[in-house]
Structures are given as structure tokens and as C-alpha cells.
N, C-alpha and C positions, 0 to 999 in steps of 0.2 A: 478298671476305669482307664488304665493306660491303653489297653487294647481298644476299648470303645472310643477313646480320643482319636484313634486312627481310622477305625472301621466306620464309625458314624459319619465323620466328615467326608470320607470317600463315598459312602452311600448317598449322602446328601448332595455331593458334587455330581454323581451320576444322575440322580433324580433331577437336580437343577438343570443339568445339561440337556436331559431329555425334554424337560419342560421348555427350556429356552429355545431349543431347536424348533419345537412346535410353535412357539411364539414368533420366532424369526420367520418361519415358513408362512404362518398366518399373516404376518405383517407384509411379507412379499406378495402374497395373494391379494391382500387388500390394496396394496400399492398398484398391482396390476389392474384390479377392477376399477380403481379410480382413474388410471390412465386410459382404460377402455372407454370410460364415460366421456373423457375429454376427446379422445380420438373419434368416437362415434358422433359426438356433436359436431366436430370440425368436418368430418367426412360428409355427413348429411348436408351441412351447409353448402359444401362445394357442389355436390350432386344436385341439390335442389336449386342452387343458383344456375347451374347448367340447364335444368329444366325450364326455369324462367327465361333463360336466353333463347332456348328453342321456341318458346311461345312468342317472344318478342320478334325474332327473325321471321317466324311463320306469319306474323301479322304484317310485317314489312312486305313480303312477297306474295301475300294472298291475292289470288286472281291473276297472277302473272304467269305466262307460259315460259318454257325454256328459252325460246328465242328472244322474248322480251327481256328476261333477266340477263341474257348474254349481251343484249344490245345496251343495257343500262348498267353494266357491271362497274363502269367508271363512277356511277352515282352510288351504287350499292356498296362499293369498297369503303368509302369513308364512314358510311353508316355502320357497317359491320365492324369497322376499326374502332369507332367510338364505343360500341357495345363491349367489345373485348378489352378495350384499353383500360376500362375502369375496374377490371377484375384481374388481379395479378395471377390467379391460378390458371387462367386461360391463355393459351399460346396463340390460337387463331380460330376463326370461324369460317367454314366453307359450305357453300350450297352446291350440291351435285345433282345433275339432272338424271332423268330416268335411264339414260344410256350410259351412265357412269362417268360422264365428262363433267369437269367443274364448270359452274356457271358464274360464280362470284366468290371472292375471298377477302377476308380482312387483312391478309398478309400481303397480297399482290393486287395492284390496281387492275392488271389484265392477266388472267390466268392463261397458261399455254393451251393452245387448241388441241395439241396431240396428247395431253395428259388424260389418263383413263383409270378410274378407281373401281371399275365394275368387278374386279377380282377380289376386292377387300371384303373381309367378313362383315365389318360394320355396315357395308352396302348390301351384301347379298341377303343378310338375315331380314332385311326390311322389305324385300321385293314381294314375296308371297303373302305376308301378313304384317300387321303392325306389331313389332317386337318390343314396343315401349322404348325405354332408354337402354341402348345397348352399350356395353363397356368392352372395348377392345383390349388386346395386349399392348405392352409398350413397344413402340417402334421409332424409327429414325425418319426425319422429314424426307419426302420424295421429290418435291417440286424442284428445289434448288440445292438440297443437301445441307442447308444452313439452318442452324437452330438447335435447341435442346431436344432430347428425347421427349416423347409425349405418348399418351394413349388417347384414343378417340371415344367420344360419346356421340351416338347418332340417334336421330329421330326421323321417322318416315314423314315425307310430304305426300299428302293424299288429295286427289282431285275431288270435286264435289260428287262425282259418281262413284267414289271409293277406289278408283284405280291408282296405281303407283305412279308418282310423278317425280320421284327423286328423294333425297335425304338432306338433312342439315347435320353437318359434322362439326363437333366442337373438340378442339385439341386441348387436353389438360396437361399441365406440366407436372411430372412427378417430383421435380425439384421443389415445388411449392410444399408438398407434403414432407419432403426430406428436411426442409428448413424448419417447418413447424415441429417435427419430431425431435430435431436437435435442440430446440428450445425447452421442450418438456423432459428431455432425456438427461437430466442433471445428475441422477444417481448412477454411480459407476456400474457397468454391466447391463445398462438398460437396452432393450430391444423393442423396436416398433416397426410394423409393416402393414401395407394394404395389399390384400391378395384377392384375386378373382376366385370364383368357386371352382375353377379348373386347376387351381394351384399356381397360376401365373402371378408374379410379383408386379404390382403397379408402383409401389414406393417402398423404401426400406431404410431403416436407420439401425446400425451404421451402414452408410452407403457403400455398395460394391460396384465395380466397373461393369460387370455383366448383369444388366437389369433383366435380361430375357430368361434367366434361370427359372425353372418351374419345379414345383414339388411333385414327387412321384405319386401314383395312385395309391401306394401303400403308406403314405405319410399319415401321421396322427390326425392332421387337419382333415384330410380326405375321408378317413374312417369316421370322424365325428360328423362330417357333413352327410355322409351316406346314412348315418343313424338318425338323421333329421335334427341334430342338435344345432341350435342357433347361438349358443354361448356355452362356455366351459373353460376348464383349465387342464393342462397336462404337462408332464415333464418329458423331454425328448432331447436326443442328440441331433443337432441341426444337419439336414442333408446338404445345406449350402456351404457352411463353413466348419461343420463338425464340432461346434461348441455345444456343451450341455446347458440347457436352459429350462426354466419354468415358464410356460407360455399360457396366456389366456386369449381367447378369441371371442368375437361377437359380430354377428351379421348386421350390416346396415339395412334397416327396414326398407323394402321396396327395390333393392338393388342386389345384383349377384356378386356382392363384394363383402369381404370380411376384414375387420380390423384386428390386428394381432399386437399384443403387448406382452413383454416378458422381461425377465432378468436372468443373468447368468447364474448357474448353480454355484459357481465359484464365489460370486458376490454374496449369495445367501450364506455360504460356508464362512466367508470372511466376517460377516456380521455376527454369526454364531460364535466364531472363535474370539471375536472382540468381547462378547458378553461373557464367555467362559474365562477369558483372560482376567476380567474384573473379579470373577469369583476366586480365581487362583490368587490374584494379587492380594485379596483380603483373606481368603480362607487358609492358604498355605502357611503364612506367618502365624495366624491365629491358632492353627492346629499344632504347629511346632511349639508355640508358646504354651499352649494348654498341656501338651505332652511333657514339656520341661517342668511346668509348675507341679503337675501330678508326680513326676519323678522326685522332685524335692519334697513334696508333701508326704510321700511315703516314709521319709526319714525324719519326720517331725511328729510331735504329739498333737494330733488333731483335737483331742479332748481339751487340751489347754486353751486352744483358740475358741472352741465352742463355749467353754465356761466363761472366758473373758467377754465374749460377745453377749452371753446371757446376762452377765453381771452389769455390763454397760447399759443394756436395754432396760434392765430392772431399775438401775439407778436413775436413768433418764425418766422413766415412767414415774418413779417416786418423786423426783424433783418437780415434775410437772404437776403431779397430784398435790404436793405440798404447796406449790405456788397457787394453784386454784383454790385449795382449802384456805390459804392465808388471805387471798383476795376475797373469798366468800365471807370469812369471819370479819375482815375489815369492813366490807360492805354492810354486813348485817349490823355491826356495832354502830357504824355511822348512821344507818337508817334508824336504829333504835333511838339514838340521841336526837336525831333530826325530827323524828315523829313526836318526841316530847316537846320540842320547840314549837312544832306546828300545833300541838295540842294546846299549848299556852296561848298562842296567837289566836287560833280559832275560838277558843273558849272566851278569851277577852273580847273578841269581836261580838260574839253572841250576847255577852253580858252588857256591852256598851249599847247594843241595839235597843235595849229596854230602857235606857236612860237618856237617849238622844232622839230628838224629834226633828232636828234641822235636816232638810233634804240634802244639802250640800255635804254635810258631815256623813249622812247615810251613804252617799255615793263613795266617799272615801272608805267607809267600812266595807262596802261592796267590793271595792278594788282589793282591799286587804284579804277579804274572804276568797276572791277569785285566785289571788296569788297563792293563798294557803292551799287551795284545792289543787293547783298546778304542782305545788311542792309535794303534796301528798301523792299525786300521780307519779312524779319523778322518783319518790322514795320506793313506791311499789315496783317500778321498773328495776331499781337497784336490787331489791329483794328477789325479783324474778331471776336476775342474772346470777345471784348467789344461790339459786334454787331453794330459797326460804320463803317463798310466797305461796300461800294457799289461794286457790281460785275463788273468786267471789262473783259468781255469775249473776248477771241481771239481764233483763230483756231490753234490747236496744234495737232501734230501727236503722239498718245500714243505709237506707236511702237518705237519712238525715246525717248519720255519723260520718260516713266516708268523705263527703265534701268538707266537713269540719277538720278531718284528719289531714286533708291536703295541705292546709296552712302549716301544720306541724312538720310535715315532710319537706315542704319547700325550704324550711330553715336548716334542714340537715343535708340538703343536696346543693350542687353547684348551680350557678345561674344559667349554664348552657344546657340544662336538662329541663325539658318541658313535661310537666305533670298533667295528665289528663284523667279525669274521674268520670265514669259513666255509671249511673244507677237508674233503675226503673222508676216510673212515676208513682207506682203503688208501693206500699210498705214492704220491707224485707226484714221481718222480725227474727232475731236469733237471741238465744240466751247464753251469753258468754261473759267472761271477765273483760271489761272494756280495756283495762290497762294492758292485759296480755295481748288483746287484739291489736292495740296500738304498737306494742313492742314487735309483734310479728310483722306488721306492715313496715315498721321502721327497719327491721333487719333486712327485709326483701328490698327496700328502697336503697339501703346502703350497698347491698350486693350489686344491685343494678347500676348504681353510681360507679362502682369500681369496674364494672364490665363496659362502661361507656366513657373511656378517658377523653374522648373528643366530643362529648355531648351526645344527646339523643332524646328519645321520648320514653317516659314511664307512664304506662296506662294501667289504671285500676278500675275494674268493673265488677259489678255484683248483679246476679240475676238468679231467680228461683229455678231449680231444676228438680226433676224426679229421677232418682237413681234406682236401678234394678240389678245391682250386684255385678256390673260389668268389670272386666279386668282393668286394673289401674285405678279403680275407685274403692279398693279394699273391701269389696263385697257389701257395700252400703245399700240399703233399701229404704225407700221412703222419700219424703220431701226435704230438700236441703237448699241452702243458698250457696252458690259457687262464687267465691271471690277470686278473681284472676288478676295477677300482677305480672305484666309483661314489659320487657325492655327491648331496645333495639341494639343491644350490645354484641359482643363478639361470640357469644354462645359458649356452651360447655361441651368438651369432647365426648363422643358417645361411649368411650370405654370407661370413663369415670362417672358418667351420669347416674348409674345405679347406686353409687356410694355417697351422693351428696347429702343425704339426710342422716348419715352416720355421725354420731357425736365426735367432735375433735377432728373430723376429716375436712381439710381445707386445701385449696390449690394456691392460696395466696402466699406471698413471701413470708419468711419468719418475721414475727412482730406486727404483721398487717392483718391477721385474722386468727380467731380462736377456733373456728370450726363449730361454734355453737349456734350460729344464726339460724341456719336452715333446720338444725336439730330442734331449736326452740319452736319454730313454725310447725314442724311435724308433731312435736309433743303437745303443743297447744291445741292443734286441730284434733288429735287423737283424744286428748283428755276432755275436750268439749263434745265428744261423741261423733266426730267426723273423721276426715282423712285429708291428706295432702298429696298432690301429684306434681310432676315437673316434666316439661318437654323443652327441647333446645335444638337449635339449628344455627347455621351461620348468620341468620338474620336476627337472632336474639333468643332470649330465654323467657319462658312463661311458667309461673308457679300458680297452681290452683288449689285452694283448700276449701273443703266442703264443711259447712256448719249446719247442724240440724235446724230446720225452720220451726218456729214456735208461733202459737196464736195467743200467748198470754199478753196481758196489758203491759206496755213499757213502763219502766220505773219512773216515778215522779222525781222532780228535782228536789235536792236536799235543802233548798232555800226555805221550803215550807216548814222546816223544823222550828223556825223562830216563832211560828204561830201557835206552838203548843203552849197551852196555858197551865199555870201552876195549879195543881189540884191535890188535895189531900189523898194520899195513897195509904200506905201502912208500913210500919216497922221502923227499925233502927238498923243502919248500915255501918259496918266497920270498914273504913277506907284505909287501906294499907298502901302507902306510896312514899318512896324515899325522896322524890323530887318535890320540894316544898311548893314551887309554883304550879306544877301539874296537880299536886294535891289540892291546892286552893281552887283550881278550875273544877276538879272533880267534886269537891265539897259543894261549890256553888250550884253545880248541876243537880246534885242529889237533893239539896235543900229546896231548889226550885221545883223539883218533882214531888216534894212533900215528905221527905225522909228526915229523920234525925240522924246525924252523922257523928261518929266517933273516929278519931284519927290515930294512926300508928305509923312511925317512920321506917319500920323494918318488919320483916316477917316474924322475927322472934318477939318483937314488941307487941305485934298484933296477937300472937298466940298467948302471951302473958296476959294481955287485956281480956281475952276470951275466958281465961281461967279465973280472973278476978271478978268480972262483972257478968251479970245476967241481962237478959232482955235484948240481946243482939240477934237479929233475924237473918242477916245476910252479910257475908264478907266480900268486899269488892277490892281485889288486890292486883297490883302490878306483878308480872311474872319475873322480870329480871330486876333483882335488887342486890345490893352488896350485903356481905355478912355470910354466916354459915348456912342460912336457910333462905331459899327463894320462894316466890309466890306459888309455884306448882307444888313444892313440898308442903307449904302451908296448907294448900287446898286439900292435899291428901290427908294431912293430919286432922283437918276440920272434918273431913268426911268420916274418918274413923272414930274420932273422939266426940264430935258434936254432930251427929247425923241429922238433927233437926234444923241446922243452920244451912241456908243456901250459900252457894259460892259462885261468884262471877269474876273471871280473870280478864286482864287486859294487857296488851303488849304491842309495841311497835316492831318487835323482832319475832317473826313468825316461825322460826325454827322450833322454839319452845311451844309456841301456840299450837302447832300441829300435833305435838306430843300431848298437849292438854286436851285437844279435841278427841284424840284417839282414846284417852282415858275417861271421856264422858263429861268433861267440864265445859261450861259455856265460856266462850272467849270473845271479847270485844276488841276489835283492831283499833289501835291508835293511828291517827288522831280521830276522835269520835266527837259527835255533837250531841245536843240534848235529845233529839229524836232517837238516835241510835242507842244512847244510853237507856232511855225509857224502854225501848223494845227489848234490849238485852236483859234488863232487870226483870221484865215480865217473863222472858224465856227462862231466866234463872229461877224465878218463883215457881214455874211449873214443875221443876224437878224436885221441889221440897214442899213441906207443909205450908199452907197459906199463912201469910203474915198477919199478925194481930193488928187490928185497926188502932189508930191513935187519934188524939184530939187535934183538929185542924188549928185551933187557936194556939195550942202548945207548939205546933210546928212553926207557926208564924213567930 
């Protein structure tokens, strides 16, 4: 490990250096290409402006002979001067006759009569044919020797019969290009030039005194031009100043001119050394530190540290498990007692409905019933958190339920979060546990709230979809309803996105999240026969869970339970309940359904009563009761010793209820109403022999 601590960083340093050099080189080439874009645009503007100048001057002298132009040169001078004066790149404009003598100039009001430019290349190339816009090499003014260096652009003046009648020459200032190149040459080591196709420099930055230097026929640029290349890059030692450079070139379309941009090789190396210096600045101390730590670690007992780490992790996991277990037990106990209270309230309400006819008082009873139902929903959510809730799926229409859930969510979120719900006009029927669905949406809404500290929009939509086992949909096939919950928050990093559905995984600070929210959503969707997916970006996060679509009839409201009429059924029921008030409600329900009722305050008392008396057809017992015998144990004893007696269990604490269901007993969840009790008793009857009929008058 000590050898690896030296060799591996060295290898990584070499690899990083190789990569960095390629990156620096690529960055230099990219900078060169961007510079060529700018230079090409600027160069074309200059030459195209000169072409427009030729056209304007040609229009001024159209139809005029040499003698006429010479005679009015005093008039032409200010016009040419105005044309050139608005363009800083132009030094002067001159009209030269067919004999090579100047006819008019923007520089001089009267041109010398003895001047002759017939020997100039920009004049001679236009005599036999129209050479277009000809670009000359850089030269010094001839008329009076005053002014900056310039190069000429010339265009042919043609008579109506096509014969040669002179040229228009425009003098362009190289200094204009030099100044522009100095503005864009901010990076040390920058190089820019404008070169004719024969290698003559028209402009150059950095500026050199001898502008007339020319590249040799063996130069890299010449070889590239001979191969027909119009753009490219190469590395070369300059023939002009001997500096090694990385050069890029590009031809100006329509002109025999090339723009060159480059950077000194030394500047590229300096950038590379700077990058490598950063690696060394960080890597060398880290390598030495690692080597020192390993040296010390060789003289210590690593096993001791490993054991200590494992013990600390195990103790931490145990503490967390104990805390969750304690919370679950506390939640379950509170829910059990709270369900008993709700049982008393709901039972009392239903009993009062049969003795009160006043509409106003009935409204008060309805309000109490609604509050009881909300309390029941809250209790189920608490049991779900403690993982002690069995799913009770019913058919619901999401097109109706989601807008109702919006009000519940608005109370859990801040006022700066806009909640939008979109559902189709037709029904979206699913068979799920409504409380679990509400809890899943609440978990997603709370996560969205935390992801939008400055406010935003929470969008909940539902629509029917047909899945065909695509990736990300857990291989689902068939008709589903997709519920999508999207926010406009900060999003989730892509590296942790695959883990968000894991239990206890959370990115929130300690004490601000349990990591069970998305786990509950995924578990609810999976347990309901569907799946959940998540996507995220910088613009927000969207969780979509798919629930199987059903065509069953939606569940009817529980308010219809009050319409059940008392009817003589059959049999005697032993009611075992330790809570006197709950027992009173249960007894009233049973008598209203037509049963004789015998009561016991504990499981042991109920068992004793079964042994003493005959004629009991069904035992209706709470599961959780004090004493040495609980309701589930009582049910097991009844099954063994009194096989002809039916058993119905009830509890507000579903941990034991799930065990009872697994053992084959019918379980009625508290708080229950008259209709639920009637149905549960009928289900319990089906598992035993039919109950003997009794006299209806005796029941009364």
C-alpha cells in the first residue's frame, strides 16, 4: 500500500498531465477558431465596403472621358474625399486613366501631371481582362511621400464597348487591421495576420517594422494553399521572428487573402504548467500525507479500529431501530385508545339518530359524524406510519377524489405554493386504500414543499394509460391510471436519484426527515398492484405512480348504514370488551341487529362464561385487553374447545389484527358502524354452523 501510495499518484499525475495538455491544446485551437471567425467577419466587411466604394465611384464617373475627369478633378476631389472620409480603413481613392496617369484623387485636389502608375501591378492586371478586386502588396505613398503604408485594391473601368479605360484604386490602411487585432489580442502570446495568397503580409499583430516581409514558397501556409485547403491549423516556427506558434488560417471568400490567427507555443505550455501546478499543489501534500498515514498505520492494530467502527455502526443502527420501534408502539397504542373513543362517539351518534327528528339537531349529529370520520382517517395514517395498518381497498373515482384531496394538502403546505389539480372529465376508477393514497400524496407534497423554499407550483394530474412493460414501469402490462405529482423545486442530483425509494434514505438534515416518505409511496403503489417512478432535473421533480384501473362500482357512502332496519336474525352473542362504554355501544348495535347479548369484561371471564352456559352461538371479542389472556388467545381456545361457536374479533390496533387474519379469524376494524358490524357478523357466520333462529318478541 505504501508503494501504491507513491506509484498510483505518479501514474495519475502523468495521465492527468497528458489529458490536461490535450485539453489546453484543444482550448487553444478553439480560441484560434473563434478568433478566425471574428477576423473573417471583419476582413470581409472591409473588402466588401471597398467593393461598394468602387461601385459608387464608378457611378460618379460613368460616361466621362479621361479629359473630362481631368478637367473636373477639382469637383471630383471633394466627392471622393467624402466617400473615403466616412471609412477609417481607407486612406485614399484614386481614379487612373488608361495611360496610367492619375485623373482625380481624394487626397489631392490637383494630381501631378507627371505621375504615372502604369508600371504598378494593380494597374497592369486590369488592362487585358477584368481581374475583379485586385489586392496589392503593402507599399509606401509615391505622390508626396507623406502618409502611412497602405495596400491597394483596384477595379477596372470599362467602356461601353468593353475596352479598357482605366482603374479605380482604393488605398487601404494596414494600421486599421493592426488596431483591430490589438483589441482582440488580449491573451498573452496571441498572433494575428492578414496575408495574400503569395505570402505577402498585409497586416500583422504584433506589428513589425518591415511590413514587406513575405513567406517563402516552402512555408506551411503555402503548402496548405497548394493542396487546395481553405482552412486548417498547423504548428510552425515562424520564418519572420523565429517564434514557435500554433497557427490557424482561413481564406476570405471571394478574395485572394487569408486570415491567420495563432498563439505562441510557450503560452500553451504556460497554461499547461499552470494546470499541472494545481495538481501538484494538491496532489503532492496529499500523497505525502497518505504515505505518512500508511507508515503509521503499519505500526497499529487495524483490527481494533475495524471492530470499533463495526460496533459503533451496530449500536447506531440498534438505537435507530429501537427509536422507530418505540415510536411505532406508542403510535399503535395511541391509535388503539383513540379508536375506542371514536367508537363511542360514532356509536352514540348513530343511536341518537333514531331518537331525534329535529333537522337542526340532525345537522349537529352530521357534523359530529364527519369529525369522527376525519379522526378515523387520521388514526389510520398514524397506524400506517407505524407499519401496523392493513390495506382496506375500495373502489374510488380519482376524478372526484383528487380535487377533494387538494383542500387537505393546502393545509399542509405554505401559502406561497400554488396547488394545481388536473383530472380527466371521465371516471378514473382504481381499487386502493383511500387513506394510504392520501398519505402518499401528502408525503409527496411535503417533499415538494421542502424542495421549494421560495415557493412554486405543485401539480397533481391523473390520466388513464396503457402500459406494455417498458423500462421504468416495472414491467407492468395492462390498463392503469398514472398519478403524476410534479414540483418546480431544486431537483434531485442524478447520482442519488436511483436511491430515493430506499427505506431510511434521505438527503435532509438530521431531524428533518425519516427517509420513509418516498418508501411509503413506492410500497403503497407496489402493494396496490402498480409501481412508482421518479424523474428530476434542475427545473423540478416529478413522481409518477401507476395504479391498476378497475371497472367495479365505486363504494357507497357509509351514511346509508343508518337506514338498516332492525330485523330478527338468529342467535346469542358473547360480547367480550374491557372498555365499558365501548361495550355499551357494541351491545346496542348487536341488539338492534336482533341478537341476544351476554357480556364479559375480560377474555378469561368470557371463557369462564362459555364453560358455564350453553346456547352461545358467536363470540365477539376485542383483541387487546388487560389480563393474562387476550382476545386472539381467546379465539384460539374457542376454536379448539368449542368448534361450533363462531368468532369475530375487533381492534383498533392492527398489528394483532394482521396476525388474526393470517390465522383465519374474521376481524372488524374499530371504529365500526352498524352496517359494518352486520356484514362482519354475516361473514363470521359463514365460517361456522348456521345460528339457530330465535323468537323476535323475545329479542324485543
